[in-house]
C-alpha positions in Angstrom: -40.9 4.6 -200.5 -39.5 3.4 -197.1 -38.5 -0.2 -197.3 -36.9 -0.3 -193.9 -38.0 -3.5 -192.1 -40.2 -3.1 -189.0 -40.9 -6.8 -188.5 -40.0 -6.9 -184.8 -40.2 -4.1 -182.3 -39.0 -5.1 -178.8 -39.7 -3.2 -175.7 -36.6 -2.8 -173.5 -36.9 -1.3 -170.0 -34.8 1.9 -169.9 -33.9 1.2 -166.3 -32.3 -2.2 -166.8 -28.6 -2.0 -167.8 -28.3 -5.7 -168.5 -31.4 -5.6 -170.8 -30.1 -2.5 -172.6 -26.7 -4.3 -173.2 -28.3 -7.5 -174.4 -30.5 -5.6 -176.9 -27.3 -4.7 -178.8 -27.0 -8.3 -179.9 -30.6 -9.1 -180.6 -31.8 -9.5 -184.3 -34.6 -7.0 -183.9 -35.6 -4.3 -186.4 -36.8 -1.8 -183.8 -36.0 -1.3 -180.2 -38.6 0.5 -178.1 -36.6 1.8 -175.2 -39.3 2.2 -172.5 -39.5 4.8 -169.8 -43.2 4.2 -169.2 -44.9 0.9 -168.3 -41.7 -1.1 -168.0 -40.2 1.2 -165.3 -41.5 1.4 -161.8 -42.3 4.8 -160.3 -39.3 4.9 -158.0 -37.0 4.2 -161.0 -38.4 6.8 -163.4 -35.8 9.4 -162.8 -32.7 7.2 -162.8 -34.0 5.3 -165.9 -33.5 8.5 -167.9 -29.8 8.6 -167.0 -29.3 4.9 -167.5 -30.9 5.0 -170.9 -29.1 8.2 -172.0 -25.7 6.5 -171.1 -26.6 3.3 -173.0 -27.6 5.3 -176.1 -24.4 7.4 -175.9 -22.4 4.2 -175.7 -24.0 3.0 -178.9 -23.6 -0.4 -180.4 -27.2 -0.8 -181.6 -26.2 -0.8 -185.2 -28.9 0.0 -187.8 -31.8 -0.9 -185.5 -34.4 1.9 -185.2 -34.1 3.4 -181.7 -37.4 4.7 -180.4 -37.8 6.0 -176.8 -41.3 5.7 -175.2 -41.7 8.5 -172.6 -44.4 8.8 -169.9 -47.5 10.8 -170.8 -47.1 14.6 -170.7 -50.0 14.6 -168.2 -47.9 12.7 -165.7 -45.3 14.0 -163.3 -42.5 12.4 -165.4 -43.5 13.3 -169.0 -42.1 16.7 -169.3 -38.7 15.7 -167.9 -38.7 12.6 -170.1 -39.2 14.8 -173.1 -36.4 17.1 -172.1 -34.1 14.2 -171.6 -35.0 12.5 -174.9 -34.4 15.7 -176.8 -30.7 15.2 -176.0 -30.5 11.4 -176.4 -28.9 9.7 -179.4 -32.2 8.1 -180.7 -34.2 8.1 -183.9 -37.7 8.9 -182.6 -39.9 9.4 -179.6 -43.0 7.4 -178.8 -45.9 9.2 -177.0 -48.4 7.0 -175.0 -52.2 7.4 -175.0 -52.4 9.9 -177.9 -56.0 11.1 -178.0 -55.8 13.9 -180.6 -53.4 15.9 -182.7 -53.2 18.4 -179.8 -51.2 15.8 -177.8 -48.8 15.5 -180.7 -48.5 19.3 -180.8 -47.5 19.5 -177.2 -44.7 17.0 -177.6 -43.6 18.5 -180.9 -43.1 21.9 -179.1 -40.8 20.2 -176.6 -38.9 18.0 -179.1 -38.7 19.9 -182.4 -36.2 17.7 -184.2 -37.3 14.0 -183.7 -40.0 12.1 -185.5 -42.9 11.3 -183.2 -44.7 7.9 -183.0 -48.1 7.6 -181.4 -49.4 4.9 -179.1 -52.9 4.2 -180.3 -54.5 2.7 -177.2 -57.6 4.8 -176.2 -61.1 4.9 -177.7 -60.7 8.6 -178.4 -57.4 8.1 -180.1 -58.8 5.4 -182.3 -61.7 7.7 -183.4 -59.2 10.4 -184.1 -56.7 8.1 -185.9 -56.9 9.9 -189.3 -56.2 13.3 -187.9 -53.4 11.9 -185.7 -51.8 10.0 -188.6 -52.0 13.1 -190.8 -50.0 15.3 -188.3 -46.8 16.3 -190.0 -44.6 15.1 -187.2 -46.1 11.6 -187.0 -43.9 8.8 -188.4 -45.7 5.8 -187.0 -48.5 4.1 -185.0 -48.0 1.6 -182.3 -51.1 -0.3 -181.3 -51.5 -0.5 -177.5 -53.9 -3.4 -177.5 -53.7 -4.1 -173.8 -54.9 -0.7 -172.8 -57.4 -0.6 -175.5 -58.9 -3.9 -174.5 -59.2 -2.6 -170.9 -61.0 0.6 -172.0 -63.3 -1.3 -174.3 -64.0 -4.0 -171.7 -63.3 -6.6 -174.3 -62.1 -10.1 -173.8 -60.7 -11.2 -177.1 -58.8 -9.8 -180.1 -61.8 -10.1 -182.4 -63.4 -7.2 -180.4 -60.4 -5.0 -181.3 -60.6 -5.6 -185.1 -62.5 -2.4 -185.8 -59.8 -0.4 -183.9 -57.0 -2.3 -185.6 -58.4 -1.6 -189.1 -59.2 2.0 -188.4 -55.6 2.6 -187.4 -54.3 0.8 -190.4 -56.6 2.8 -192.8 -55.4 6.0 -191.2 -51.7 5.0 -191.3 -51.9 3.9 -194.9 -53.8 7.1 -195.9 -51.0 9.2 -194.3 -48.1 7.0 -195.4 -46.9 6.2 -191.9 -45.8 2.9 -190.3 -48.2 0.7 -188.3 -47.1 -1.8 -185.7 -49.4 -4.4 -184.2 -49.8 -4.7 -180.4 -48.1 -7.2 -178.1 -48.9 -10.8 -177.5 -48.8 -11.3 -173.8 -48.3 -15.1 -173.6 -44.6 -15.0 -174.5 -44.1 -18.7 -174.0 -46.9 -19.6 -176.4 -45.1 -19.7 -179.7 -48.0 -21.2 -181.6 -50.3 -18.4 -180.4 -47.8 -15.7 -181.2 -47.3 -17.2 -184.7 -51.0 -17.2 -185.4 -51.4 -13.6 -184.2 -48.4 -12.4 -186.2 -49.9 -14.1 -189.3 -53.2 -12.4 -188.7 -51.4 -9.0 -188.2 -49.4 -9.5 -191.4 -52.6 -10.5 -193.3 -54.3 -7.3 -192.1 -51.4 -5.2 -193.3 -49.3 -4.3 -190.3 -45.6 -3.7 -190.9 -44.5 -5.6 -187.8 -45.3 -6.7 -184.3 -44.4 -5.2 -180.9 -42.8 -7.7 -178.6 -42.3 -8.1 -174.8 -39.6 -10.8 -174.7 -36.6 -11.7 -176.9 -37.9 -15.2 -177.4 -40.6 -13.7 -179.6 -38.3 -12.0 -182.1 -37.6 -14.9 -184.4 -41.3 -15.6 -184.9 -42.1 -12.0 -185.7 -39.2 -11.7 -188.1 -40.3 -14.7 -189.9 -44.0 -13.7 -190.1 -43.4 -10.2 -191.4 -40.7 -11.0 -193.9 -41.5 -11.9 -197.5 -41.5 -15.7 -198.0 -39.4 -17.5 -200.5 -42.6 -18.1 -202.5 -43.5 -14.4 -202.5 -40.0 -13.4 -203.6 -40.1 -16.0 -206.4 -43.5 -14.9 -207.5 -42.4 -11.2 -207.5 -39.4 -11.9 -209.7 -41.5 -13.9 -212.2 -44.2 -11.2 -212.3 -41.7 -8.5 -213.0 -39.9 -10.6 -215.7 -43.2 -11.5 -217.4 -44.5 -8.0 -217.3 -41.3 -6.5 -218.7 -41.1 -9.2 -221.4 -44.7 -8.5 -222.5 -44.2 -4.8 -222.4 -41.0 -5.0 -224.5 -42.8 -7.1 -227.0 -45.6 -4.7 -227.3 -48.1 -7.4 -226.4 -51.2 -7.2 -224.3 -51.4 -8.6 -220.9 -48.8 -10.6 -218.9 -50.0 -13.8 -217.2 -48.2 -15.6 -214.4 -49.6 -18.8 -212.8 -52.8 -18.3 -214.8 -53.4 -14.8 -213.3 -53.2 -11.5 -215.1 -50.3 -9.3 -214.0 -51.0 -5.5 -214.1 -48.9 -2.5 -213.2 -50.3 -2.5 -209.6 -49.0 -6.0 -209.1 -45.6 -4.9 -210.3 -45.6 -2.1 -207.7 -46.2 -4.7 -205.0 -43.7 -7.1 -206.5 -40.9 -4.5 -206.5 -41.8 -3.5 -203.0 -41.5 -7.1 -201.9 -38.1 -7.4 -203.4 -36.9 -4.1 -201.9 -38.1 -5.2 -198.5 -36.3 -8.5 -198.9 -33.1 -6.7 -199.9 -33.5 -4.3 -196.9 -33.8 -7.3 -194.5 -30.8 -8.9 -196.0 -28.8 -5.7 -195.6 -29.9 -5.4 -192.0 -29.1 -9.0 -191.1 -25.7 -9.0 -193.0 -24.3 -5.5 -192.6 
């Protein structure tokens, strides 16, 4: 089981040398190096070279390095894919994935990197199970802004079916699922509330548009001290009961079964992985 933390996934423009350099010191779990929405049309070509040089220089530590390319139906997508295939990165993110056929096209161009899918169109949401099951897919990133535009919706509640469909598909296929961005980057309370909702739904982390959002996401998607304490006590009680050949373990007045121990051990493994990332 993959216990790598994905709490915070920050978009960084591939065209901005200063931002690329600053990202080396940010406490994020994932960097989404962006060649798509964050780069203007006149900078698309030069952004590839700027990003390639930054990745070659390194310094990003154990952060997961994912490059978002332009769609393969655009004038830049094919060249982006060719460039990314030679970059020192961990995965490639494909925007507006509508079906497994879109993944096939990119897989043929980049045969060696895991592929992540932007889930941001109605057709993509309806095809989420087939996309998640594609053998090259490693994760979903929810593109809630584009999805809201296509659905003509005005609030997050209207996206709930789409969010849950993607989560179901991701969990069925065993891939990562990251929640969409929160646009009001100066609204810490609003971000905290949306992160809490995303964590309660089951997302692995939150995509972010500004470094000031990182601390909130890291906090929201990490196991709390209370959850870690409960996990330890559940494991201890379960193992003690099992060793004594007794019936059922009970912690805080609740029965502890094997399924709770699976969750408890995953909680501790995630906490350990976060500690290792933050204190290499």
